[in-house]
N, C-alpha and C positions, 0 to 999 in steps of 0.2 A: 503496500500499500504505501504509497507518495506521501507525505509528508503534508498535512494540514494545511493549508495556505488559511489567515485570517481579515475578514471585514472589521474592525471595527468602529460602532456608528458616536459620533462621539458628541461629548457632551457642551450647550450653550454657556460661557460660566458669567452672570449678572452682579450686577452691580444690590445691593439691595433697596434703591427705589424704583429696579426692573433692567434698570440699563445694560447694554453685553458691556464688561466689564477685559477689556480687550490689552487690559496688564497680563491680568489671571487667565485669558485664554491665552494666550502668547506664548505665557510660562510653561501652559499644557500642552501647547503643541511641541515646544524644547525638548521636555520630557516624554512623548511619545514619539520623536524621533530618534530617537535614543534607545528604544528596544527595538525587537526585532518584528514587530507586528508590522501584517501586508500591507497593508492599505486600509485608510481610513476615512470614515464618511461625515463631510462636514452638513449640516446643517437637514438632515434628518429627523425623521419622527421624535428621536430620543434628542439628539438637538434643539428641539423647538424650529426644528425648521417648516414646518406649514403658519404658525402665529407669529412667525418672524416676520417686519419689516421685508421690502426686497433691499433696501438698504443696508440692516443691518447680515442678511446673506452676502450682500455683498464684502463688508466690511472683514464678517469674519472671514468670508472663505480667503481674503487678504490675509488677517494676520499670520496662518496655516502657512501659506505659501511666502510667506516671507521665511517660514522656520523648516519646513519638511517640503526635502523632495515633489515636484508638483506629482511623477512617478507613483507618487504614494497616498496620493488625497481622490477621491471624487468627489464632488458639489452635487449634493441634491437637487437635483431641478426640479422647482416648482411653478415656474413661472415665464414667460419665453426671454423676456429678461433677465432670472439665473441662466438659459445657457448663452446668453447671448455673453454675462459675464464668467461663466466657465470656461469660452473659448479665452477671449480678453485677459484669463488668467494665463491660458494652454494646461486648465486642468481636467483630466475627462471628467464628462457629467454623465452622471446615472439619472433617466428622467421618470419620473415615479408618473405610476399609469396613471388615467382618474381621464372615468367617466367615460368611456367607452363601450356603448351602446352593445358589441356583439363583436363576432373575430375582423367580421369585416373590416370593419372601422378602425378597431384596432394595426392591425394587419396597413391597412391606409395609414397612418401613425408611424408604423414603423420604418415605414422607406419614404417618413422625412427626416426620419435622424440621421445627425454626420456621421459618419466613417468611425468609430470606436468608441459611443457611445454605448454604455449600458444600461438598463432596463428596471426599475424599481414596481416589482408588480405583487401587489396588496390584494386581496379579494376590497379590505375595506375602503378604498378611491377610485374600482373601477369593477362592474359589472364582468363587462369581460379583462382577463389576466393571461397569465403568459402562459399557453399552456401546452403540453406537447403538440397535438396539432399544430395550436397557431406559430409554432417555433419551426416547426413541420414543412410550413408550406414556406413561410418567412424566409427559411433556407431554399427553403426551391426558385425563390424570387429572388434572390443575391441582397434580402434585408436586413438576413441576422442580424442582430447589435454582439456588440464583441464582449459579450456576458451580463451579468443581470442576478440583480437579489429578490429571489422566489421564496415568496411568504406562503404561510399554509398551506406546507404541498408536507406527505410522506416520500420516506423510502421510496418507494415503486413509484411516486411522481420524479420526484430523481432519478432514479434509473431511466423511464423514459421522458423527460426530460432531457440526457445525458443522449440519448439511441436518439433521436430526434436532433439537434441541435450539432453534434459529431466533437470531437476531443480542439477544436480552437478557442469554442464558448467556456470564457470563467464563472460557470455555474455555481453562484452562493447559493448553500440552502440557508433560509431566513432562520434557519430554526439550529442550535448550538447546542443540546443537551445530548445530544450522541453524535462526537462529530467523528469517531473514528465507523460509526456501521457507515456515514452520509456522506464521504469520503469513499469508501465501498461502495455504497449505491454510486457514485455515477460522482458527486462533486467534488468542486477543482477547490471548496475548501466551504468558512462558514462564518454564520456575523454573530456575530458572537460580540453584546449588549453590554455583559459584564466584566467584561475587562477593556471597557471605555475611563475605569477606575484604573486603572494603568498600575493593579498590584505588584508591589518590591518584590513579591518571592514570584513572577510570574515565572512560570518554566519554558525549558525549551520545546522548541515547535516539534521535536525528533521525536515527541513519546508521545501519546495521543494520552496516554492514563491522566498522569503531574496536571496535565491540558486540563480534561476534562474536569479533574477532584477543583482545581483550580477556578474553574467556569462555575459547576454547582454550589458551590459554595457563595458566590454573589444571587447566582439565580433561586436557590432559597427565598433570601433578601430581600430580591424584586416580585416573586410569584407573591410575597407574604400580603403586599401592597396594593393595596383596592384600583388604582389606577394608574393615569399614568405620568399626572403630574405627583402626587405619593412616590413613584418611583425615581424620578429625576431625584427628587426633590431627599432622598435619600442616594443616590447615587453618585450624587453630588455630597455630600456632608463624607462619603466616604473618603472621595476624590481628594478631597481638605484637608481631612485627619492624616490621611497618607503621606500632604507635602504642605509639614504647620504657615512654611516661609509666605504662603498666599492669603 
C-alpha cells in the first residue's frame, strides 16, 4: 500500500471582535509549512470559508501563500471571484460543487473549470455530486478534474471512483476514520480535519497505525460537539493551547 497523502482543511483564526487575525494566521501557516502534511485547504468549511467575505478569503489566501509553497495549497472556491484570485496567487483551486440540478448540469460545469482544478463534492451543497458515473462521463469527454475532495462516500464508492477516474486523478476521501482502508480502496489520501490542530506528536506518514491513532484522538472530540461552530471553537482552542505564543 502506498503511504497515504493527507489534505488538511485549515482554520481561519479570528480576533475577539470577529475580524481575521492575520498575524495568528501567518504563525499558523508557518508552523503548518514545517510539517510533512501534503495539502492545506484554505477557506474550506472548517475555516469558515462559506460565511467569510470575499475579501477575507482573499487576504487569508495571501497570508498562506507568503509562507507556504503554493504547490501545497488548495484555495477553496465559493464564488467566481475566488477562482480569479486563486489564479492570481498561483494556487490550485478546489471548486465547491453548488446547486447543480442533475448530472448533465454538473458535467457542463466541469467542462468550464480551469486545467488542474480540484472539485469539492458534498451532498450538502448540490443535489448532483461527483459520482462514479459523472466521473466516467467527464473522463470520456476530456473534462475530468485533476482531483477532488469527495465527501459522504463509502469504501465501495471510493473503489468505483478510482475505476472511473483512472490513476492520475487525485482522489481524497472526505473521511479519515480508516486511512489505510481508504487508500487500499483506491484513495490517493484522506481529508483529515483533526490534524488542523497540527499536533506536536504528529507521527510519520509511512505508518498508518500511529497516524490513525492521532487522528482518532481528536476525531472523538469533534464527534462530541453538536455543531460546526462548536467544533471550530474546540479545534481552535486545541491549536492555540499547542502554541501559547499566539
